Backbone as CSV, one residue per row, in Angstrom:
resi,resn,N_x,N_y,N_z,CA_x,CA_y,CA_z,C_x,C_y,C_z
1,UNK,-60.585,68.036,-20.635,-59.799,67.234,-21.854,-58.459,68.002,-21.805
2,UNK,-58.119,69.486,-21.662,-56.253,69.500,-21.555,-55.979,68.332,-20.510
3,UNK,-56.638,67.956,-19.188,-55.792,67.201,-18.299,-56.015,65.262,-18.880
4,UNK,-57.044,65.334,-19.831,-57.053,63.736,-20.335,-56.181,63.561,-20.938
5,UNK,-55.725,64.785,-22.235,-54.751,64.666,-23.293,-53.074,64.575,-22.702
6,UNK,-52.682,64.843,-21.147,-52.215,65.132,-20.570,-51.801,63.495,-20.213
7,UNK,-52.703,63.226,-19.099,-53.044,61.815,-19.251,-52.481,61.051,-19.867
8,UNK,-53.180,60.862,-20.704,-52.933,60.494,-22.161,-51.493,59.912,-22.633
9,UNK,-50.984,61.093,-23.262,-49.955,61.325,-23.163,-48.629,60.121,-22.388
10,UNK,-49.053,60.908,-21.320,-48.212,60.600,-19.708,-48.316,58.523,-19.974
11,UNK,-49.347,58.442,-20.358,-49.612,56.281,-20.164,-48.975,56.743,-22.024
12,UNK,-48.982,56.687,-22.657,-48.332,56.466,-23.753,-46.829,56.560,-23.514
13,UNK,-46.241,57.545,-23.176,-45.027,57.954,-22.711,-44.132,56.980,-21.636
14,UNK,-44.531,56.708,-20.902,-44.363,55.493,-20.073,-44.733,53.717,-20.430
15,UNK,-45.894,53.782,-20.681,-45.592,52.598,-21.611,-44.744,52.621,-22.921
16,UNK,-43.930,53.107,-23.476,-43.555,53.163,-24.533,-42.097,52.313,-23.959
17,UNK,-41.775,53.053,-22.900,-40.104,52.707,-22.038,-40.180,51.819,-21.344
18,UNK,-42.002,51.478,-21.520,-41.469,50.202,-20.318,-41.409,48.909,-21.735
19,UNK,-41.662,48.871,-22.837,-41.706,48.270,-23.382,-40.626,48.196,-24.087
20,UNK,-39.708,49.374,-24.727,-38.153,49.664,-25.044,-37.062,48.515,-23.871
21,UNK,-37.511,48.568,-22.707,-36.645,48.315,-21.628,-36.997,46.527,-21.991
22,UNK,-37.853,45.948,-22.077,-38.544,44.336,-22.492,-37.730,44.298,-23.775
23,UNK,-37.206,45.134,-24.952,-36.901,43.998,-25.495,-35.309,44.110,-26.015
24,UNK,-34.818,44.609,-24.439,-33.467,44.509,-24.608,-33.001,43.455,-23.360
25,UNK,-32.946,42.420,-22.886,-33.160,41.378,-22.098,-31.138,41.193,-22.534
26,UNK,-30.450,41.184,-23.221,-29.107,40.752,-23.112,-28.217,41.798,-23.201
27,UNK,-29.022,43.217,-23.183,-28.197,44.333,-23.214,-27.388,44.301,-21.665
28,UNK,-25.967,43.976,-22.070,-24.600,44.500,-21.516,-23.993,43.138,-21.917
29,UNK,-24.189,42.397,-21.802,-23.914,40.918,-22.269,-22.830,40.625,-23.006
30,UNK,-22.624,41.994,-24.199,-22.560,42.344,-25.397,-20.614,42.421,-24.432
31,UNK,-20.458,42.501,-23.722,-19.259,42.795,-23.116,-18.846,41.725,-22.632
32,UNK,-18.862,40.329,-22.481,-18.393,39.606,-21.685,-17.706,38.584,-22.483
33,UNK,-16.456,38.330,-21.855,-15.280,37.980,-22.380,-15.504,36.388,-23.515
34,UNK,-17.009,35.481,-22.996,-17.121,34.732,-23.819,-19.058,34.765,-23.380
35,UNK,-19.677,35.774,-24.790,-20.761,35.152,-24.999,-21.981,34.879,-24.357
36,UNK,-21.507,33.261,-24.379,-22.301,32.017,-23.991,-22.366,32.031,-22.648
37,UNK,-21.691,32.596,-21.689,-20.825,32.168,-20.566,-20.936,33.468,-19.404
38,UNK,-21.468,33.564,-18.117,-21.364,34.914,-17.386,-20.047,34.414,-16.939
39,UNK,-20.160,35.604,-15.965,-18.604,35.472,-15.125,-18.777,34.608,-14.467
40,UNK,-19.965,33.936,-13.123,-20.226,32.756,-12.461,-20.373,31.909,-12.983
41,UNK,-20.293,31.559,-14.077,-20.561,29.966,-14.415,-19.089,30.174,-14.783
42,UNK,-18.518,30.909,-15.809,-16.571,30.750,-15.659,-16.487,30.309,-14.573
43,UNK,-16.543,30.960,-13.652,-15.853,30.885,-12.298,-15.863,29.237,-12.147
44,UNK,-17.347,28.262,-12.058,-18.331,27.590,-11.604,-17.324,26.524,-12.187
45,UNK,-17.301,26.692,-13.886,-16.474,25.824,-14.985,-15.491,25.653,-14.023
46,UNK,-14.513,26.481,-14.221,-13.141,26.215,-14.061,-12.988,25.786,-12.159
47,UNK,-13.856,26.014,-11.360,-13.470,25.196,-10.237,-14.245,24.192,-10.235
48,UNK,-14.785,23.331,-11.471,-15.168,22.375,-11.190,-16.846,22.041,-10.261
49,UNK,-17.361,22.801,-10.425,-18.609,22.697,-9.401,-19.399,22.080,-10.276
50,UNK,-20.845,21.852,-9.830,-21.577,20.897,-10.054,-22.787,21.513,-10.664
51,UNK,-23.350,23.147,-10.384,-24.163,24.402,-11.070,-25.335,23.290,-11.990
52,UNK,-26.047,22.132,-10.699,-27.195,21.480,-10.992,-26.968,20.477,-11.866
53,UNK,-25.871,19.764,-11.951,-25.782,18.762,-13.610,-26.507,17.597,-12.353
54,UNK,-26.198,17.549,-11.404,-26.718,16.206,-11.164,-27.533,16.215,-10.355
55,UNK,-28.844,17.328,-10.438,-29.668,17.305,-9.734,-30.719,16.044,-10.283
56,UNK,-30.803,14.919,-11.310,-31.412,14.188,-11.275,-31.068,13.068,-10.587
57,UNK,-29.495,13.002,-9.919,-29.145,12.274,-8.946,-29.358,12.719,-7.392
58,UNK,-29.131,13.400,-7.746,-29.107,14.645,-6.353,-31.085,14.070,-5.393
59,UNK,-31.907,14.658,-6.786,-33.316,14.816,-5.530,-33.748,13.318,-6.255
60,UNK,-32.515,12.452,-6.269,-33.209,11.459,-6.146,-32.586,9.705,-5.192
61,UNK,-32.094,10.375,-4.562,-31.728,9.539,-3.235,-30.329,9.287,-3.787
62,UNK,-29.172,9.676,-4.528,-28.025,9.564,-5.051,-27.041,11.033,-4.476
63,UNK,-26.634,10.754,-3.369,-26.464,12.171,-2.994,-24.524,12.330,-3.574
64,UNK,-23.960,13.637,-3.327,-23.139,14.529,-3.859,-21.978,14.201,-2.843
65,UNK,-20.656,14.137,-3.118,-19.684,13.877,-2.452,-19.680,15.260,-1.800
66,UNK,-20.073,16.193,-2.207,-18.826,17.471,-1.280,-20.099,17.439,-0.220
67,UNK,-21.483,17.375,-0.497,-22.290,17.370,0.448,-22.546,16.673,1.190
68,UNK,-22.022,15.207,0.766,-21.795,14.466,1.712,-20.571,14.445,2.996
69,UNK,-19.385,15.242,2.398,-18.830,15.712,3.542,-19.059,16.521,3.913
70,UNK,-19.852,17.558,3.699,-20.534,18.673,4.283,-20.975,18.111,5.545
71,UNK,-22.097,17.572,5.896,-22.620,16.411,6.665,-22.412,15.134,6.961
72,UNK,-20.890,15.309,7.329,-20.183,13.951,7.762,-20.368,13.901,8.940
73,UNK,-20.198,14.689,9.890,-20.518,14.336,11.119,-22.035,13.965,11.161
74,UNK,-23.017,14.753,11.002,-24.641,14.393,10.965,-24.871,12.966,10.524
75,UNK,-23.998,13.045,9.420,-24.147,11.155,8.838,-23.795,10.702,9.573
76,UNK,-22.503,10.804,10.708,-21.954,9.148,11.593,-21.091,8.487,10.349
77,UNK,-20.397,9.597,9.608,-19.164,8.832,8.534,-18.171,8.674,9.266
78,UNK,-17.976,7.337,8.973,-16.505,6.779,9.344,-15.065,7.189,9.196
79,UNK,-14.164,7.057,9.521,-12.998,7.839,9.062,-12.717,7.140,7.594
80,UNK,-12.615,6.192,7.895,-13.200,5.180,6.367,-13.770,5.872,5.178
81,UNK,-14.820,6.008,5.615,-16.207,6.743,4.547,-15.985,8.014,4.425
82,UNK,-15.290,8.932,5.261,-14.685,10.312,4.871,-13.521,10.355,3.901
83,UNK,-12.370,9.544,4.059,-11.739,9.141,3.365,-12.229,8.939,2.012
84,UNK,-12.573,7.764,2.121,-13.014,7.283,0.236,-13.728,8.643,-0.169
85,UNK,-15.091,9.623,0.569,-15.727,10.723,-0.321,-14.637,11.462,-0.596
86,UNK,-13.938,11.944,0.281,-13.284,12.778,0.036,-12.456,12.458,-1.102
87,UNK,-11.925,11.635,-1.160,-11.113,10.888,-2.868,-11.918,10.915,-3.961
88,UNK,-12.795,10.881,-3.994,-14.691,10.672,-4.939,-14.264,11.983,-5.189
89,UNK,-14.748,13.328,-4.345,-15.042,14.448,-4.602,-13.756,15.188,-5.212
90,UNK,-12.275,14.740,-4.525,-10.998,15.281,-5.609,-10.882,14.707,-6.672
91,UNK,-11.219,13.369,-7.091,-11.514,13.178,-8.932,-12.551,13.797,-8.932
92,UNK,-13.655,14.094,-8.990,-14.685,14.748,-9.140,-14.610,16.179,-9.776
93,UNK,-13.953,16.956,-9.079,-13.225,18.127,-8.946,-12.176,18.549,-9.847
94,UNK,-10.953,17.290,-9.874,-10.090,17.171,-11.065,-10.749,17.187,-12.232
95,UNK,-11.328,16.615,-12.969,-12.176,15.797,-13.622,-12.976,16.959,-14.669
96,UNK,-14.409,17.797,-13.311,-14.803,18.258,-14.414,-13.847,19.431,-14.385
97,UNK,-12.892,20.330,-13.382,-12.714,21.488,-13.850,-11.762,21.399,-15.074
98,UNK,-11.301,20.207,-15.511,-10.510,20.403,-16.230,-11.136,20.519,-17.819
99,UNK,-12.738,18.856,-17.829,-14.059,19.538,-18.733,-14.181,20.974,-18.936
100,UNK,-14.580,21.574,-18.035,-15.182,23.035,-17.836,-14.084,23.781,-18.515
101,UNK,-12.520,24.046,-18.293,-11.942,24.625,-19.215,-12.049,24.415,-20.358
102,UNK,-12.184,22.640,-21.274,-12.029,22.896,-22.246,-13.785,23.201,-22.843
103,UNK,-14.419,22.907,-21.948,-15.817,24.062,-22.112,-15.727,25.620,-22.670
104,UNK,-15.390,25.778,-21.989,-14.638,27.607,-21.784,-14.121,27.879,-22.749
105,UNK,-12.648,27.213,-23.457,-12.822,27.389,-24.833,-13.160,26.955,-26.114
106,UNK,-13.834,26.242,-26.109,-14.309,25.305,-26.762,-16.257,26.404,-27.346
107,UNK,-16.378,27.237,-26.218,-17.103,28.419,-26.454,-16.259,29.408,-26.965
108,UNK,-15.207,29.605,-26.160,-14.585,31.223,-26.896,-14.458,31.027,-28.302
109,UNK,-14.208,29.807,-28.843,-13.358,29.248,-30.150,-14.969,29.740,-31.292
110,UNK,-16.476,29.560,-30.717,-17.491,29.793,-31.321,-17.636,31.027,-31.203
111,UNK,-17.246,31.768,-30.175,-17.362,33.351,-30.111,-16.783,33.918,-30.951
112,UNK,-15.146,33.129,-30.978,-14.690,34.170,-31.939,-14.959,33.813,-33.423
113,UNK,-15.058,32.965,-33.743,-15.930,32.938,-35.073,-17.054,33.483,-35.409
114,UNK,-17.465,33.812,-34.752,-19.109,34.806,-35.038,-18.872,36.582,-35.276
115,UNK,-17.518,36.611,-33.852,-17.107,38.354,-33.539,-16.417,38.469,-34.960
116,UNK,-15.364,37.066,-35.399,-14.277,37.676,-36.666,-15.132,37.347,-38.008
117,UNK,-16.697,36.855,-37.860,-17.301,36.569,-39.031,-16.728,35.304,-40.071
118,UNK,-16.341,34.715,-39.385,-15.516,33.743,-40.410,-16.335,32.252,-39.668
119,UNK,-17.276,32.495,-38.980,-18.074,31.514,-38.734,-18.796,30.641,-40.351
120,UNK,-18.612,29.398,-40.009,-19.536,28.774,-41.564,-20.586,27.867,-40.949
121,UNK,-21.612,27.372,-42.247,-22.389,26.472,-41.865,-21.601,24.769,-41.279
122,UNK,-20.260,24.590,-42.003,-19.709,23.832,-41.273,-19.083,23.479,-40.243
123,UNK,-18.406,24.772,-39.962,-17.925,25.140,-38.436,-18.782,25.391,-37.755
124,UNK,-19.686,26.219,-37.570,-20.798,25.877,-36.948,-21.115,25.096,-36.109
125,UNK,-21.463,23.721,-37.088,-22.240,22.576,-36.244,-21.350,21.986,-36.080
126,UNK,-19.721,21.844,-36.283,-18.692,21.183,-35.607,-18.799,21.690,-34.014
127,UNK,-18.589,23.031,-33.640,-18.490,24.039,-33.265,-19.856,23.684,-31.962
128,UNK,-20.921,23.628,-32.217,-22.146,23.159,-31.281,-21.521,21.711,-30.833
129,UNK,-21.909,20.944,-32.100,-21.265,19.384,-31.288,-20.355,19.279,-31.083
130,UNK,-19.191,19.631,-30.875,-18.271,19.699,-29.752,-18.501,20.538,-28.445
131,UNK,-19.268,21.657,-28.544,-19.896,22.107,-27.320,-20.946,20.869,-26.696
132,UNK,-21.487,20.354,-27.437,-22.555,19.509,-26.500,-22.675,18.670,-26.097
133,UNK,-21.034,17.730,-26.758,-20.437,16.610,-26.193,-19.651,16.952,-25.131
134,UNK,-18.661,18.245,-24.916,-18.206,18.542,-23.528,-19.170,19.022,-22.750
135,UNK,-20.560,19.428,-22.976,-21.433,19.542,-22.095,-21.991,18.212,-21.339
136,UNK,-22.303,16.925,-22.229,-22.499,16.160,-21.796,-21.666,15.286,-21.024
137,UNK,-19.943,15.332,-21.261,-19.028,14.536,-20.413,-18.942,14.908,-19.170
138,UNK,-19.376,16.711,-19.145,-19.360,17.204,-17.900,-20.488,16.908,-17.164
139,UNK,-21.399,16.641,-17.401,-22.606,15.924,-16.904,-22.465,14.452,-15.942
140,UNK,-22.041,13.920,-17.157,-21.150,12.355,-16.980,-20.458,12.570,-15.543
141,UNK,-19.568,13.551,-15.476,-18.476,13.583,-14.459,-19.051,14.107,-13.521
142,UNK,-20.201,14.548,-12.945,-20.895,14.976,-11.695,-21.742,13.705,-11.495
143,UNK,-22.342,13.173,-12.648,-23.421,12.055,-11.848,-22.663,10.857,-11.227
144,UNK,-21.740,10.637,-12.137,-21.107,9.386,-12.055,-20.866,9.134,-10.778
145,UNK,-20.138,10.589,-9.523,-19.950,10.215,-8.553,-21.273,10.191,-7.677
146,UNK,-21.649,10.718,-8.116,-23.184,10.475,-7.286,-23.249,9.071,-6.819
147,UNK,-23.330,8.209,-7.690,-23.938,6.592,-7.962,-22.122,6.011,-6.915
148,UNK,-21.740,6.443,-7.145,-19.952,5.872,-6.069,-19.758,7.089,-4.865
149,UNK,-20.969,7.215,-4.726,-21.214,8.041,-3.535,-21.789,7.376,-2.710
150,UNK,-22.851,7.119,-2.992,-24.555,6.385,-2.710,-23.305,4.708,-2.375
151,UNK,-22.682,4.009,-2.569,-22.040,3.239,-2.549,-21.606,2.723,-1.245
152,UNK,-20.646,4.377,-0.971,-19.650,4.568,0.510,-20.659,4.455,1.590
153,UNK,-22.098,4.534,1.225,-22.963,5.045,2.780,-24.110,4.027,2.912
154,UNK,-24.318,3.890,4.072,-25.333,2.668,4.424,-26.531,3.200,4.153
155,UNK,-27.755,2.637,4.198,-28.969,2.489,3.642,-29.662,3.518,4.604
156,UNK,-29.217,3.976,5.901,-29.894,4.569,6.908,-28.671,5.572,7.075
157,UNK,-27.813,6.119,6.369,-26.870,6.572,5.777,-27.366,7.693,4.841
158,UNK,-28.048,7.225,3.952,-28.429,7.407,2.617,-29.707,8.430,2.710
159,UNK,-30.367,7.887,3.495,-31.945,8.415,3.820,-31.719,9.610,5.183
160,UNK,-30.792,9.211,5.814,-30.562,10.529,6.743,-30.519,11.815,6.176
161,UNK,-29.290,11.554,4.990,-28.943,13.011,3.787,-29.682,13.108,3.437
162,UNK,-30.692,12.378,2.587,-32.088,12.985,1.913,-32.876,14.147,3.039
163,UNK,-33.084,13.544,4.182,-33.890,14.402,5.401,-33.086,15.674,5.897
164,UNK,-31.599,15.531,6.121,-31.028,16.293,6.265,-30.930,17.310,4.575
165,UNK,-30.907,17.097,4.058,-30.747,18.193,2.887,-32.017,18.693,2.762
166,UNK,-33.494,17.676,2.578,-34.716,18.942,3.158,-35.800,17.873,1.531
167,UNK,-34.901,16.770,1.377,-35.557,16.076,0.253,-36.654,15.334,0.782
168,UNK,-37.122,14.717,1.797,-37.563,13.791,2.186,-36.688,12.234,2.291
169,UNK,-37.271,11.307,2.018,-36.395,9.862,2.402,-36.690,9.323,1.364
170,UNK,-34.957,9.087,0.900,-35.088,8.001,0.238,-34.557,6.725,0.409
171,UNK,-34.873,5.400,-0.221,-34.348,3.986,0.240,-33.353,3.419,-1.131
172,UNK,-32.401,2.850,-0.967,-32.227,2.246,-1.910,-32.687,1.397,-3.055
């Protein structure tokens, strides 16, 4: 009987500990400078990285400029193609980084309103719409360069790209 009671007590304590851990999914995030963004997300936004925003294009046969440049030799890019894709990449990175900075600023402003307890229904709506608009602009900035990159490749290069990236074969 004592053994059964001891086992039951241990089981209850272990269950309570495990249960307590599952109710703290955001523990530690309160120390972030911008609560809604991780350090990695902030770095990616500042650098103009894609963060999966162009997967609809990438996985449907519209290559991204950075990956085309990485595979330039395997794709047999001409010097002109390489230069034009590099130009697209530079433009995309500049545009995305500028939008990323604006998105970080908008998230910071929203966070500050909550932290300062100055948020209102009106200011919340405005901030949320601003953030959503910036997210859309950022996604567009990445997607449109996938369209432009595909136009610079031959159909054989586009098919080869998809195969090299492990996506199978896509045709224009």
